[in-house]
C-alpha positions in Angstrom: -33.6 -47.9 -205.7 -32.4 -46.2 -202.5 -32.2 -47.9 -199.2 -35.5 -47.6 -197.4 -37.5 -47.2 -200.6 -40.8 -49.0 -201.1 -39.3 -51.4 -203.5 -36.5 -52.4 -201.1 -38.9 -52.7 -198.3 -41.3 -54.9 -200.3 -38.4 -57.1 -201.5 -37.1 -57.6 -198.0 -40.5 -58.6 -196.7 -41.1 -61.0 -199.6 -37.6 -62.5 -199.2 -38.2 -63.2 -195.5 -41.6 -64.7 -196.2 -40.2 -66.9 -198.9 -37.3 -68.1 -196.7 -39.6 -69.0 -193.8 -42.5 -70.8 -195.4 -44.7 -67.7 -195.4 -45.2 -65.0 -192.8 -47.6 -62.7 -191.0 -47.0 -59.1 -190.1 -47.9 -56.8 -187.3 -47.5 -53.1 -187.9 -46.8 -50.8 -185.0 -46.8 -47.0 -185.1 -43.5 -45.6 -183.6 -44.0 -41.9 -183.8 -41.7 -39.7 -185.9 -39.7 -42.7 -186.8 -42.6 -44.2 -188.8 -43.8 -47.7 -188.5 -42.2 -51.0 -187.3 -43.2 -54.1 -189.3 -42.7 -57.3 -187.2 -42.6 -60.3 -189.5 -43.3 -63.8 -188.0 -42.4 -66.7 -190.3 -44.3 -70.0 -190.3 -41.2 -71.6 -188.9 -41.2 -69.3 -185.8 -38.3 -67.1 -186.9 -39.1 -63.3 -186.8 -37.5 -60.1 -187.8 -38.5 -56.4 -188.1 -38.2 -53.7 -190.6 -39.0 -50.0 -190.5 -41.1 -47.9 -192.9 -41.7 -44.2 -193.1 -45.4 -44.6 -192.1 -48.1 -47.2 -191.5 -49.6 -46.6 -194.9 -46.3 -47.4 -196.6 -45.9 -50.5 -194.3 -49.3 -51.8 -195.2 -48.8 -51.3 -198.9 -45.4 -53.0 -198.8 -46.9 -56.0 -197.0 -49.7 -56.2 -199.5 -47.4 -56.1 -202.5 -45.2 -58.8 -200.9 -48.3 -61.0 -200.3 -47.9 -61.0 -196.5 -51.1 -60.9 -194.3 -51.2 -58.1 -191.8 -52.7 -58.9 -188.4 -54.6 -56.0 -186.7 -53.0 -56.8 -183.3 -50.8 -59.3 -181.5 -52.9 -62.5 -181.2 -52.0 -65.2 -178.8 -51.4 -67.8 -181.6 -49.0 -65.5 -183.3 -47.0 -64.8 -180.1 -46.8 -68.5 -179.4 -45.5 -69.2 -182.9 -42.5 -66.8 -182.3 -39.2 -68.5 -181.4 -36.6 -66.1 -179.9 -33.0 -66.8 -181.2 -30.2 -67.8 -178.9 -28.5 -64.5 -179.6 -31.6 -62.7 -178.3 -31.7 -64.8 -175.1 -28.0 -64.0 -174.5 -28.5 -60.3 -175.0 -31.4 -60.3 -172.6 -29.4 -62.1 -170.0 -26.7 -59.3 -170.1 -29.2 -56.6 -169.4 -29.7 -55.3 -165.9 -33.0 -53.8 -164.8 -32.9 -50.3 -163.5 -34.5 -49.7 -160.1 
């Protein structure tokens, strides 16, 4: 199927969850772009994917067997482990005044 299709999205979510001992998801509405699915693996790794809408994102997570959290809970945030690449990219950014 085409890139960005429901099947591709579900397969990507399922692949991430399988590779990281399971996962939980938080879905964020991002306007015209659709919805951002943030996946947090049981090992602390995380990634995100985009769906055309929150309904599509929820359905894809359901089909992939990934639990969707209603909001960012403290336990989920504490579980996330930023990669070294993310820390390096953040250190290069300068804050606008």
